[in-house]
MIFISE-470621 format. One line per 4 residues: number of its first residue (from 1); for each residue x, y, z of N, C-alpha, C. Coordinates in nm, 2 decimals, decimal comma, m for minus. Last residue first. Example, Ala and Ser with C-alpha at 12.3 -4.5 7.8 and 13.67 -1.06 7.14 Angstrom:
2	1,28 m0,22 0,71 1,37 m0,11 0,71 1,29 0,00 0,79 ~ 1,32 m0,57 0,78 1,23 m0,45 0,78 1,32 m0,33 0,78
END
This chain:
303	5,09 11,41 18,82 5,07 11,52 18,91 4,94 11,59 18,89 ~ 5,14 11,23 18,62 5,13 11,17 18,76 5,11 11,28 18,86 ~ 5,19 11,35 18,39 5,06 11,27 18,40 5,03 11,22 18,54 ~ 5,44 11,45 18,40 5,32 11,54 18,42 5,19 11,47 18,45
299	5,62 11,25 18,33 5,59 11,28 18,48 5,47 11,36 18,50 ~ 5,62 11,27 18,06 5,58 11,15 18,12 5,53 11,18 18,26 ~ 5,73 11,52 18,02 5,60 11,49 17,96 5,54 11,37 18,01 ~ 5,98 11,49 18,14 5,88 11,58 18,20 5,74 11,55 18,14
295	6,10 11,31 17,96 6,08 11,27 18,09 5,98 11,36 18,16 ~ 6,12 11,48 17,74 6,06 11,35 17,73 6,01 11,30 17,86 ~ 6,29 11,68 17,84 6,15 11,71 17,80 6,06 11,59 17,79 ~ 6,52 11,54 17,88 6,45 11,59 18,00 6,30 11,62 17,97
291	6,59 11,48 17,61 6,57 11,37 17,71 6,48 11,42 17,83 ~ 6,62 11,74 17,52 6,52 11,65 17,46 6,48 11,54 17,55 ~ 6,84 11,81 17,67 6,71 11,88 17,69 6,60 11,80 17,63 ~ 7,03 11,63 17,57 6,99 11,62 17,71 6,86 11,69 17,74
287	7,05 11,73 17,31 7,01 11,59 17,33 6,96 11,58 17,48 ~ 7,12 12,00 17,34 6,99 11,97 17,28 6,95 11,82 17,31 ~ 7,38 11,96 17,44 7,28 12,01 17,52 7,14 12,00 17,47 ~ 7,50 11,81 17,22 7,50 11,77 17,35 7,39 11,82 17,44
283	7,54 11,85 16,95 7,41 11,86 17,00 7,39 11,81 17,14 ~ 7,81 11,83 16,91 7,75 11,95 16,87 7,61 11,97 16,93 ~ 8,04 11,71 17,13 7,91 11,68 17,07 7,83 11,81 17,04 ~ 8,26 11,78 17,26 8,27 11,78 17,11 8,13 11,75 17,05
279	8,23 11,74 17,52 8,24 11,88 17,47 8,23 11,89 17,32 ~ 8,24 11,48 17,56 8,11 11,54 17,55 8,11 11,68 17,50 ~ 8,50 11,42 17,60 8,45 11,41 17,46 8,32 11,46 17,45 ~ 8,55 11,42 17,87 8,59 11,54 17,79 8,54 11,53 17,65
275	8,47 11,18 17,97 8,37 11,29 17,98 8,41 11,41 17,89 ~ 8,69 11,02 17,98 8,60 11,00 17,87 8,50 11,11 17,86 ~ 8,80 11,10 18,22 8,87 11,11 18,10 8,79 11,10 17,98 ~ 8,60 11,01 18,40 8,63 11,16 18,39 8,71 11,19 18,26
271	8,62 10,75 18,42 8,52 10,80 18,33 8,53 10,95 18,31 ~ 8,95 10,61 18,43 8,85 10,70 18,49 8,75 10,74 18,39 ~ 9,09 10,46 18,25 9,08 10,42 18,39 8,98 10,50 18,46 ~ 8,99 10,37 17,93 9,02 10,48 18,02 9,00 10,43 18,16
267	8,94 10,21 17,71 9,04 10,17 17,81 9,08 10,28 17,91 ~ 8,75 10,24 17,52 8,88 10,32 17,50 8,99 10,27 17,60 ~ 8,55 10,07 17,61 8,61 10,04 17,48 8,75 10,12 17,46 ~ 8,49 10,18 17,86 8,54 10,05 17,86 8,61 10,03 17,72
263	8,40 10,44 17,77 8,51 10,43 17,86 8,57 10,29 17,86 ~ 8,17 10,36 17,63 8,28 10,41 17,56 8,41 10,41 17,64 ~ 8,02 10,29 17,87 8,05 10,18 17,76 8,17 10,23 17,67 ~ 8,01 10,52 18,01 8,08 10,41 18,07 8,11 10,30 17,96
259	7,86 10,69 17,84 7,99 10,72 17,87 8,07 10,60 17,93 ~ 7,61 10,56 17,83 7,69 10,55 17,71 7,84 10,60 17,75 ~ 7,54 10,60 18,11 7,56 10,47 18,05 7,64 10,47 17,93 ~ 7,53 10,89 18,13 7,64 10,81 18,21 7,65 10,66 18,15
255	7,33 10,98 17,96 7,47 11,02 17,95 7,56 10,92 18,01 ~ 7,08 10,86 18,01 7,10 10,93 17,88 7,25 10,96 17,86 ~ 7,08 10,72 18,25 7,03 10,66 18,13 7,08 10,72 18,00 ~ 7,20 10,90 18,44 7,25 10,76 18,42 7,21 10,70 18,29
251	7,02 11,12 18,41 7,16 11,13 18,38 7,23 10,99 18,35 ~ 6,78 11,01 18,49 6,80 11,06 18,36 6,94 11,08 18,32 ~ 6,72 10,92 18,74 6,78 10,82 18,65 6,82 10,89 18,52 ~ 6,59 11,11 18,90 6,74 11,09 18,92 6,81 11,00 18,83
247	6,32 11,08 18,80 6,40 11,19 18,76 6,55 11,17 18,79 ~ 6,26 10,74 18,68 6,26 10,84 18,79 6,36 10,96 18,74 ~ 6,10 10,69 18,36 6,22 10,67 18,46 6,20 10,77 18,57 ~ 5,77 10,58 18,29 5,87 10,68 18,30 5,98 10,64 18,39
243	5,67 10,33 18,09 5,68 10,36 18,22 5,79 10,46 18,24 ~ 5,68 10,30 17,82 5,55 10,33 17,86 5,55 10,37 18,02 ~ 5,94 10,44 17,62 5,90 10,36 17,74 5,76 10,40 17,78 ~ 6,03 10,60 17,41 5,95 10,50 17,38 5,89 10,42 17,50
239	6,21 10,78 17,53 6,09 10,83 17,48 5,99 10,72 17,44 ~ 6,42 10,61 17,59 6,35 10,67 17,70 6,21 10,72 17,65 ~ 6,51 10,55 17,34 6,46 10,45 17,42 6,38 10,50 17,54 ~ 6,59 10,80 17,25 6,49 10,73 17,17 6,43 10,62 17,26
235	6,81 10,85 17,43 6,69 10,94 17,42 6,57 10,87 17,36 ~ 6,98 10,63 17,37 6,92 10,64 17,50 6,80 10,73 17,50 ~ 7,06 10,72 17,11 6,98 10,59 17,13 6,91 10,59 17,26 ~ 7,19 10,94 17,18 7,07 10,96 17,09 6,99 10,84 17,11
231	7,41 10,82 17,30 7,33 10,91 17,38 7,19 10,93 17,31 ~ 7,52 10,67 17,10 7,46 10,60 17,21 7,37 10,69 17,29 ~ 7,60 10,86 16,91 7,51 10,76 16,87 7,44 10,69 16,99 ~ 7,79 11,02 17,07 7,66 11,08 17,00 7,56 10,98 16,97
227	7,97 10,82 17,13 7,89 10,89 17,24 7,77 10,96 17,18 ~ 8,07 10,75 16,88 7,99 10,66 16,96 7,91 10,72 17,07 ~ 8,19 10,99 16,79 8,09 10,93 16,72 8,00 10,84 16,80 ~ 8,38 11,03 17,00 8,27 11,13 16,98 8,16 11,07 16,90
223	8,55 10,80 16,96 8,48 10,83 17,09 8,36 10,93 17,07 ~ 8,64 10,83 16,70 8,56 10,71 16,74 8,48 10,75 16,87 ~ 8,78 11,07 16,72 8,66 11,06 16,63 8,58 10,94 16,67 ~ 8,99 10,99 16,89 8,89 11,09 16,93 8,77 11,08 16,85
219	9,12 10,81 16,71 9,06 10,76 16,84 8,97 10,87 16,90 ~ 9,19 10,99 16,52 9,10 10,89 16,48 9,04 10,83 16,61 ~ 9,40 11,13 16,65 9,28 11,20 16,60 9,17 11,11 16,58 ~ 9,59 10,94 16,68 9,51 10,97 16,80 9,39 11,06 16,76
215	9,70 10,94 16,42 9,63 10,83 16,47 9,55 10,85 16,60 ~ 9,61 11,26 16,28 9,71 11,17 16,34 9,63 11,05 16,38 ~ 9,56 11,51 16,05 9,51 11,39 16,10 9,62 11,30 16,16 ~ 9,48 11,80 15,94 9,59 11,75 16,02 9,54 11,63 16,10
211	9,39 11,95 15,65 9,35 11,84 15,74 9,48 11,79 15,81 ~ 9,32 12,17 15,46 9,38 12,18 15,59 9,34 12,07 15,68 ~ 9,39 12,12 15,12 9,30 12,09 15,23 9,38 12,10 15,36 ~ 9,52 12,16 14,88 9,48 12,28 14,96 9,39 12,24 15,07
207	9,61 11,95 14,73 9,47 11,97 14,72 9,43 12,10 14,80 ~ 9,89 11,94 14,77 9,83 11,91 14,63 9,69 11,95 14,62 ~ 9,94 12,02 15,04 10,01 12,08 14,92 9,94 12,06 14,79 ~ 9,76 11,88 15,19 9,76 12,02 15,20 9,83 12,09 15,08
203	9,83 11,62 15,12 9,70 11,67 15,09 9,69 11,82 15,10 ~ 10,09 11,62 15,23 10,07 11,60 15,09 9,93 11,65 15,04 ~ 10,03 11,64 15,51 10,11 11,74 15,44 10,09 11,74 15,29 ~ 9,89 11,40 15,56 9,83 11,53 15,58 9,90 11,64 15,51
199	10,10 11,22 15,49 9,98 11,22 15,42 9,90 11,35 15,43 ~ 10,29 11,27 15,69 10,32 11,30 15,55 10,20 11,31 15,46 ~ 10,15 11,19 15,92 10,19 11,33 15,90 10,22 11,36 15,76 ~ 10,11 10,92 15,87 9,99 11,01 15,88 10,03 11,15 15,86
195	10,36 10,83 15,86 10,28 10,81 15,75 10,16 10,91 15,75 ~ 10,46 10,90 16,13 10,51 10,97 16,01 10,43 10,95 15,88 ~ 10,31 10,73 16,28 10,29 10,88 16,30 10,35 10,95 16,18 ~ 10,41 10,49 16,19 10,27 10,52 16,16 10,25 10,67 16,17
191	10,67 10,51 16,30 10,66 10,51 16,15 10,51 10,54 16,11 ~ 10,61 10,50 16,57 10,67 10,62 16,51 10,66 10,63 16,37 ~ 10,51 10,24 16,60 10,42 10,35 16,62 10,48 10,48 16,56 ~ 10,66 10,04 16,33 10,66 10,09 16,46 10,56 10,20 16,47
187	10,59 9,74 16,15 10,59 9,90 16,15 10,58 9,94 16,30 ~ 10,82 9,48 16,13 10,70 9,53 16,19 10,71 9,69 16,18 ~ 10,98 9,43 15,80 10,98 9,44 15,94 10,85 9,50 15,99 ~ 10,97 9,46 15,53 10,91 9,33 15,59 10,92 9,33 15,74
183	11,04 9,69 15,42 11,15 9,59 15,44 11,10 9,46 15,50 ~ 10,81 9,84 15,44 10,86 9,80 15,31 10,97 9,69 15,31 ~ 10,64 9,69 15,73 10,70 9,80 15,65 10,75 9,75 15,52 ~ 10,33 9,54 15,82 10,47 9,53 15,78 10,51 9,65 15,70
179	10,12 9,42 16,06 10,15 9,55 15,99 10,30 9,55 15,95 ~ 10,12 9,20 16,21 10,02 9,22 16,11 10,06 9,33 16,01 ~ 10,39 8,98 16,29 10,33 9,12 16,30 10,23 9,14 16,18 ~ 10,53 8,76 16,23 10,40 8,74 16,28 10,32 8,88 16,29
175	10,71 8,71 15,92 10,69 8,78 16,04 10,55 8,77 16,08 ~ 10,76 8,36 15,82 10,71 8,49 15,79 10,70 8,58 15,92 ~ 10,96 8,09 15,69 10,90 8,17 15,80 10,86 8,30 15,74 ~ 11,10 7,95 15,50 10,95 7,96 15,49 10,88 8,04 15,59
171	11,35 7,93 15,59 11,32 8,01 15,47 11,18 8,03 15,45 ~ 11,36 7,73 15,77 11,35 7,87 15,81 11,32 7,97 15,70 ~ 11,14 7,46 15,69 11,26 7,52 15,68 11,25 7,67 15,73 ~ 10,93 7,28 15,93 10,95 7,36 15,81 11,08 7,43 15,81
167	10,90 7,15 16,17 11,00 7,10 16,08 11,01 7,18 15,95 ~ 10,56 7,24 16,18 10,67 7,18 16,26 10,77 7,11 16,15 ~ 10,47 7,52 15,96 10,45 7,38 16,03 10,56 7,34 16,10 ~ 10,53 7,76 15,88 10,40 7,72 15,85 10,37 7,58 15,91
163	10,67 7,98 16,15 10,68 7,87 16,04 10,54 7,81 16,01 ~ 10,69 8,32 16,22 10,61 8,20 16,23 10,65 8,11 16,11 ~ 10,87 8,52 16,44 10,86 8,47 16,31 10,78 8,34 16,31 ~ 10,88 8,81 16,65 10,83 8,68 16,63 10,82 8,64 16,48
159	10,95 9,07 16,71 11,06 8,97 16,66 11,01 8,83 16,63 ~ 10,72 9,19 16,79 10,79 9,25 16,68 10,90 9,15 16,62 ~ 10,65 9,04 17,00 10,56 9,03 16,89 10,64 9,09 16,77 ~ 10,84 9,10 17,19 10,84 8,97 17,14 10,75 8,96 17,01
155	10,78 9,37 17,24 10,91 9,34 17,18 10,91 9,20 17,12 ~ 10,53 9,33 17,36 10,53 9,40 17,24 10,67 9,37 17,17 ~ 10,48 8,98 17,48 10,51 9,13 17,51 10,52 9,20 17,36 ~ 10,24 8,74 17,48 10,36 8,79 17,42 10,37 8,94 17,44
151	10,00 8,64 17,57 10,11 8,66 17,67 10,24 8,72 17,62 ~ 9,83 8,60 17,36 9,80 8,71 17,44 9,91 8,73 17,55 ~ 9,92 8,36 17,25 9,96 8,48 17,18 9,94 8,61 17,28 ~ 10,03 8,13 17,49 9,92 8,20 17,43 9,97 8,33 17,37
147	10,27 7,88 17,42 10,23 8,00 17,48 10,11 8,06 17,41 ~ 10,36 7,53 17,45 10,31 7,64 17,37 10,26 7,76 17,46 ~ 10,66 7,42 17,62 10,52 7,43 17,61 10,47 7,55 17,52 ~ 10,94 7,45 17,59 10,88 7,31 17,59 10,72 7,32 17,58
143	11,14 7,63 17,36 11,05 7,63 17,48 10,98 7,49 17,48 ~ 11,28 7,63 17,14 11,36 7,62 17,25 11,28 7,62 17,39 ~ 11,05 7,82 16,95 11,17 7,73 16,95 11,25 7,75 17,08 ~ 10,72 7,84 17,08 10,85 7,91 17,05 10,97 7,80 17,05
139	10,42 7,78 16,97 10,52 7,70 17,04 10,65 7,77 16,98 ~ 10,12 7,97 17,04 10,24 7,95 16,96 10,35 7,87 17,04 ~ 9,77 7,99 17,01 9,89 7,96 17,08 10,00 7,95 16,98 ~ 9,50 8,00 16,92 9,57 8,13 16,95 9,70 8,11 17,04
135	9,44 7,73 16,87 9,38 7,80 16,98 9,45 7,93 17,02 ~ 9,75 7,62 16,75 9,61 7,62 16,75 9,56 7,68 16,88 ~ 10,02 7,67 16,74 9,98 7,54 16,80 9,83 7,53 16,81 ~ 10,25 7,80 16,51 10,11 7,81 16,56 10,08 7,67 16,61
131	10,59 7,82 16,59 10,49 7,76 16,51 10,36 7,76 16,58 ~ 10,87 8,05 16,59 10,76 7,97 16,65 10,67 7,91 16,54 ~ 11,15 8,22 16,68 11,10 8,13 16,58 10,99 8,05 16,65 ~ 11,24 8,54 16,72 11,18 8,43 16,79 11,12 8,34 16,69
127	11,55 8,71 16,65 11,42 8,65 16,61 11,37 8,54 16,71 ~ 11,73 8,95 16,67 11,70 8,85 16,79 11,56 8,79 16,75 ~ 11,77 9,06 16,41 11,88 9,06 16,52 11,85 8,94 16,62 ~ 11,71 8,95 16,08 11,65 8,97 16,22 11,77 8,97 16,32
123	11,79 8,86 15,85 11,79 9,01 15,87 11,75 9,05 16,01 ~ 11,75 8,59 15,84 11,89 8,64 15,85 11,90 8,79 15,88 ~ 11,49 8,56 15,76 11,53 8,55 15,91 11,66 8,59 15,94 ~ 11,53 8,74 15,47 11,44 8,68 15,57 11,49 8,68 15,70
119	11,66 8,81 15,25 11,74 8,75 15,35 11,65 8,69 15,46 ~ 11,52 8,92 15,05 11,62 9,01 15,10 11,70 8,94 15,21 ~ 11,32 8,73 15,01 11,42 8,75 14,90 11,54 8,83 14,95 ~ 11,17 8,79 15,23 11,23 8,66 15,22 11,35 8,67 15,11
115	11,06 9,04 15,18 11,14 9,02 15,30 11,23 8,89 15,29 ~ 10,91 8,98 14,95 11,03 9,08 14,94 11,12 9,06 15,05 ~ 10,72 8,83 15,06 10,80 8,78 14,96 10,92 8,85 14,95 ~ 10,60 9,01 15,24 10,66 8,90 15,29 10,76 8,84 15,19
111	10,49 9,20 15,06 10,60 9,25 15,16 10,67 9,13 15,21 ~ 10,30 9,04 14,94 10,42 9,09 14,85 10,53 9,13 14,95 ~ 10,12 9,00 15,15 10,19 8,88 15,09 10,31 8,92 15,01 ~ 10,04 9,26 15,19 10,12 9,20 15,28 10,20 9,08 15,23
107	9,90 9,32 14,95 10,01 9,39 14,98 10,10 9,32 15,08 ~ 9,70 9,09 14,94 9,77 9,15 14,83 9,90 9,20 14,88 ~ 9,59 8,98 15,17 9,59 8,89 15,05 9,69 8,96 14,95 ~ 9,60 9,18 15,36 9,68 9,06 15,39 9,69 8,98 15,26
103	9,44 9,38 15,23 9,57 9,41 15,26 9,65 9,28 15,28 ~ 9,19 9,24 15,22 9,26 9,28 15,10 9,40 9,31 15,12 ~ 9,14 9,21 15,50 9,15 9,09 15,41 9,23 9,13 15,29 ~ 9,11 9,49 15,57 9,21 9,40 15,63 9,24 9,28 15,55
99	8,90 9,60 15,39 9,03 9,65 15,41 9,13 9,55 15,45 ~ 8,65 9,48 15,35 8,70 9,58 15,25 8,84 9,62 15,26 ~ 8,63 9,28 15,56 8,61 9,25 15,42 8,67 9,35 15,32 ~ 8,69 9,43 15,79 8,77 9,30 15,76 8,75 9,27 15,61
95	8,51 9,63 15,78 8,65 9,66 15,79 8,74 9,54 15,75 ~ 8,27 9,49 15,79 8,30 9,57 15,68 8,45 9,61 15,67 ~ 8,25 9,39 16,05 8,29 9,30 15,95 8,32 9,37 15,81 ~ 8,41 9,59 16,31 8,30 9,56 16,21 8,35 9,47 16,10
91	8,45 9,55 16,65 8,52 9,54 16,52 8,42 9,50 16,42 ~ 8,47 9,69 16,97 8,39 9,65 16,86 8,48 9,65 16,73 ~ 8,69 9,54 17,23 8,64 9,66 17,14 8,56 9,61 17,03 ~ 8,79 9,45 17,56 8,73 9,42 17,43 8,68 9,54 17,35
87	9,10 9,44 17,74 8,97 9,49 17,71 8,92 9,44 17,58 ~ 9,34 9,40 18,01 9,28 9,36 17,88 9,14 9,41 17,86 ~ 9,58 9,63 18,12 9,44 9,57 18,15 9,38 9,53 18,01 ~ 9,81 9,79 18,12 9,82 9,64 18,13 9,69 9,58 18,17
83	9,81 10,06 18,08 9,77 10,01 18,21 9,77 9,86 18,23 ~ 9,75 10,00 17,74 9,80 10,10 17,85 9,74 10,06 17,98 ~ 9,83 9,68 17,60 9,74 9,79 17,64 9,80 9,88 17,74 ~ 9,97 9,45 17,56 9,98 9,56 17,46 9,90 9,69 17,50
79	9,91 9,26 17,75 10,05 9,29 17,72 10,07 9,41 17,63 ~ 9,64 9,22 17,77 9,70 9,32 17,86 9,84 9,35 17,83 ~ 9,49 9,20 17,44 9,56 9,14 17,55 9,63 9,25 17,64 ~ 9,18 9,27 17,32 9,32 9,33 17,33 9,38 9,28 17,45
75	8,94 9,10 17,13 9,01 9,12 17,26 9,15 9,17 17,25 ~ 8,66 9,21 16,96 8,79 9,16 16,96 8,86 9,19 17,09 ~ 8,32 9,15 16,88 8,41 9,20 16,97 8,55 9,14 16,97 ~ 8,17 9,23 16,56 8,20 9,14 16,67 8,29 9,21 16,77
71	7,92 9,30 16,31 8,04 9,33 16,39 8,05 9,23 16,50 ~ 7,70 9,20 16,19 7,78 9,31 16,11 7,91 9,34 16,19 ~ 7,62 8,86 16,18 7,65 8,98 16,25 7,72 9,07 16,17 ~ 7,59 8,60 16,07 7,47 8,67 16,10 7,50 8,81 16,17
67	7,91 8,54 16,17 7,79 8,47 16,11 7,67 8,54 16,16 ~ 8,15 8,63 16,28 8,07 8,73 16,20 7,94 8,67 16,15 ~ 8,26 8,42 16,40 8,21 8,53 16,49 8,13 8,63 16,42 ~ 8,37 8,27 16,19 8,24 8,23 16,26 8,18 8,34 16,34
63	8,50 8,45 15,92 8,51 8,39 16,05 8,38 8,37 16,11 ~ 8,52 8,57 15,68 8,43 8,45 15,68 8,44 8,38 15,82 ~ 8,68 8,80 15,71 8,55 8,81 15,67 8,46 8,69 15,70 ~ 8,89 8,72 16,01 8,87 8,75 15,87 8,71 8,75 15,84
59	8,97 8,89 16,32 8,90 8,79 16,24 8,88 8,83 16,10 ~ 9,30 8,95 16,42 9,18 9,01 16,38 9,10 8,91 16,30 ~ 9,51 8,78 16,47 9,44 8,83 16,59 9,31 8,91 16,55 ~ 9,63 8,72 16,23 9,54 8,62 16,29 9,47 8,66 16,41
55	9,93 8,89 16,30 9,85 8,82 16,19 9,76 8,72 16,26 ~ 9,90 9,10 16,59 9,96 8,99 16,51 9,87 8,94 16,40 ~ 9,94 9,44 16,70 9,86 9,32 16,66 9,93 9,22 16,57 ~ 10,07 9,68 16,74 10,12 9,56 16,80 10,04 9,43 16,77
51	9,92 9,89 16,65 10,05 9,86 16,58 10,10 9,72 16,62 ~ 9,71 9,91 16,83 9,68 9,86 16,70 9,81 9,83 16,62 ~ 9,86 10,00 17,06 9,78 9,87 17,06 9,75 9,82 16,92 ~ 9,97 10,24 16,97 10,06 10,12 17,00 9,99 9,99 17,01
47	9,73 10,39 16,93 9,83 10,36 16,83 9,92 10,24 16,85 ~ 9,43 10,24 17,09 9,55 10,33 17,07 9,65 10,30 16,97 ~ 9,11 10,19 16,93 9,24 10,14 16,99 9,34 10,24 16,98 ~ 8,87 10,25 16,81 8,92 10,34 16,91 9,04 10,29 16,99
43	8,75 10,11 16,60 8,76 10,04 16,73 8,81 10,13 16,84 ~ 8,73 10,28 16,38 8,62 10,20 16,41 8,62 10,12 16,55 ~ 8,97 10,41 16,37 8,86 10,50 16,37 8,73 10,41 16,41 ~ 9,17 10,21 16,36 9,17 10,30 16,46 9,03 10,37 16,47
39	9,09 10,06 16,12 9,10 9,99 16,25 9,09 10,09 16,36 ~ 9,13 10,26 15,93 9,00 10,20 15,96 8,98 10,13 16,09 ~ 9,41 10,28 15,94 9,32 10,39 15,97 9,18 10,35 16,00 ~ 9,47 10,03 15,84 9,51 10,07 15,97 9,43 10,18 16,02
35	9,38 10,05 15,58 9,32 9,94 15,67 9,35 9,98 15,81 ~ 9,53 10,25 15,47 9,38 10,27 15,49 9,32 10,17 15,58 ~ 9,78 10,12 15,46 9,76 10,24 15,54 9,61 10,28 15,57 ~ 9,73 9,89 15,30 9,78 9,88 15,44 9,74 10,00 15,52
31	9,65 10,02 15,06 9,55 9,94 15,14 9,60 9,91 15,28 ~ 9,90 10,15 14,99 9,78 10,23 15,02 9,67 10,15 15,10 ~ 10,19 10,13 14,97 10,10 10,03 15,03 9,97 10,11 15,08 ~ 10,31 10,34 14,83 10,36 10,20 14,81 10,25 10,10 14,86
27	10,17 10,62 14,66 10,19 10,54 14,78 10,23 10,40 14,75 ~ 10,11 10,77 14,45 10,25 10,76 14,48 10,27 10,68 14,61 ~ 9,88 10,77 14,19 9,90 10,72 14,32 10,05 10,70 14,34 ~ 9,78 11,05 14,01 9,88 10,94 14,02 9,90 10,90 14,16
23	9,63 11,27 13,95 9,56 11,15 13,97 9,65 11,03 13,99 ~ 9,78 11,50 13,95 9,76 11,43 13,82 9,69 11,30 13,84 ~ 9,84 11,47 14,30 9,85 11,55 14,18 9,84 11,46 14,06 ~ 9,61 11,27 14,50 9,74 11,33 14,46 9,74 11,39 14,32
19	9,38 11,15 14,58 9,38 11,29 14,57 9,51 11,35 14,53 ~ 9,40 10,88 14,61 9,31 10,93 14,50 9,32 11,08 14,49 ~ 9,54 10,74 14,81 9,61 10,80 14,70 9,52 10,87 14,59 ~ 9,47 10,63 15,04 9,45 10,54 14,92 9,50 10,60 14,80
15	9,53 10,85 15,20 9,59 10,72 15,23 9,58 10,63 15,11 ~ 9,38 11,07 15,05 9,52 11,07 15,10 9,58 10,93 15,11 ~ 9,13 11,01 14,96 9,22 11,09 14,87 9,36 11,10 14,92 ~ 9,04 10,82 15,16 9,03 10,80 15,01 9,12 10,88 14,93
11	9,11 10,93 15,41 9,13 10,80 15,37 9,14 10,77 15,22 ~ 9,04 11,21 15,40 9,18 11,17 15,43 9,21 11,03 15,39 ~ 8,76 11,17 15,34 8,86 11,24 15,24 9,00 11,20 15,27 ~ 8,68 11,04 15,57 8,67 10,97 15,45 8,76 11,04 15,34
7	8,73 11,25 15,76 8,81 11,13 15,77 8,81 11,05 15,63 ~ 8,53 11,43 15,68 8,68 11,47 15,66 8,76 11,34 15,67 ~ 8,31 11,28 15,76 8,33 11,32 15,62 8,47 11,36 15,59 ~ 8,35 11,27 16,04 8,35 11,15 15,96 8,38 11,18 15,81
3	8,53 11,55 16,17 8,41 11,48 16,12 8,43 11,36 16,04 ~ 8,80 11,48 16,41 8,75 11,53 16,28 8,61 11,47 16,24 ~ 8,94 11,58 16,72 8,87 11,50 16,64 8,83 11,56 16,50
END
């Protein structure tokens, strides 16, 4: 994992291009790359999960789910998750407004236009042609009934092309994948690994920063940040209670509850996998000691 401060440097000076030599941005799609990094670090999704999302599967800034809220939960379908189990993860409105929406509106639209000019659907080996049927469903050409987007496999997602309406010409189709490469094709996990690797190397060469950031690094950062935040929140909640918890509840309230919440977000089959992130908490022992002290001070009044 990396501290959030280092991540911001990687995002702003590396992915967005602000730190390159002579102040010149050499990146073709800086908003796309920064938006993907923001998705990983704020949701904890795996590389393949994030890379497999379709246009429309992330809510836009003005979506109803954000009304009066700073964040919402987004659903990851079983077809793209490890272990083939669906789960929900937090998604901040800030990421939609500052990154995702801007990428879709500017860079992605240009990539789609370039893809169409280069031949569009004719460049696809095995395209799936479909039309959105409402309610996160798509009607695939040659099929009789609409299918839920959540049922689409990763390979189907990469090959899916969407028409703007029934009877629309093939030339008006666009790739359904959210993240597009320079040729308009869906970006692969391997391509994302390469983007992060090149960015880290470029920052090292131009700025002398020893930052080695991968997509999985950002998943680690998400886990450690949320564990720290949730454990501290449990300490504060415990300290504010008028009725003390029983001694045997302290681990469940201070450590286990946050662990299990982050476990669900990360999609770990076992909480033991999530527990390894506790070793990254700089204040882990102090936090637990603080919770124990708060509990002891409550219990002393009963003896």
